[in-house]
Structures are given as structure tokens and as C-alpha cells.
N, C-alpha and C positions, 0 to 999 in steps of 0.2 A: 341535127344531131342524131346520132344513133348509138346503139349499144355495141360495145366491143365484145365479140363472141369467140369462143374456141369450141372444138369438138372434143368430147370425152374420148380418149384413145381406146377405152375398154368397150363402151357401148355405142359410140358414134353420136351420142346425143349432143345437140347444140347447148352450150353452157354460157350464160352471160357472165362477164368478168366483173361487173359492177362499175365499169368505166363507160362514160358517155363522151363521144367526140365526133368529129366529122372527118371525112377522108383527107381534106387538105391539111388539117392539123396532124393527123396520123402520119401523113407523108413526111412531115418535118421532124417527126420523132426519131431519134437515133435507135439503132438496134438495142434490144433489151431482153432480159429473161425475167420471169416472175413465177410464182407458185399460186395454186388455188386448191382449196378443198372442194372436191367435186360432189355436187348434189346427186348426180346420176349413179355413181358407183361407190361413193364414199371414200375413194382414194385421194391422194394428193398428186397433182400433176404440175410439172414444170412446163411452161409455155413461153413462146417468144413472139416477137413482132411478126415473124414469118408464118405463124400458126393462126393468126386472127383474121377476122373479117368484121365489117360493120353491118349490123342489122338495122336498116332504116325503118322508122315507124311507118305504118300504113297511112297514106294520106286520108284525111277526113273526107267523107262524102259531101259534095256540095248540095245542100238542100234546095238550092235555086236552079239546079241543072234540070233540063227538061228530059 
């Protein structure tokens, strides 16, 4: 699972939408539009499925790896 992200159209800053999903579930989602209050610029942005990407968490380091 990863965080669904958009870019602030004003600053270009990546913004988490607060949605967690995986790519296969996202692929099954119909087109949509939503709004978000942007922490980067303070504005409100309309975003759609075509604007997003999934930011996967970094894998944890294996403490047993040589």
C-alpha cells in the first residue's frame, strides 16, 4: 500500500491526499474528481485520477543482510 499523491500546481510540491491504496486497486477505480486544501500554497485544488501517483513506502532494511 502506498500514499496517493498529487502535485501542487502552484509550487510543484508533492502533496499526500490522505488516501492509501495499491496500484491494482487504483486501476479498478473509475475516473473521478476531488478537491484538497493544499498545505504547500494554502489554496484549494481540484484533482482527478489522471493527476495522481502512488508513493510506495521505502522497504525496511534487512538487518540480516550481509
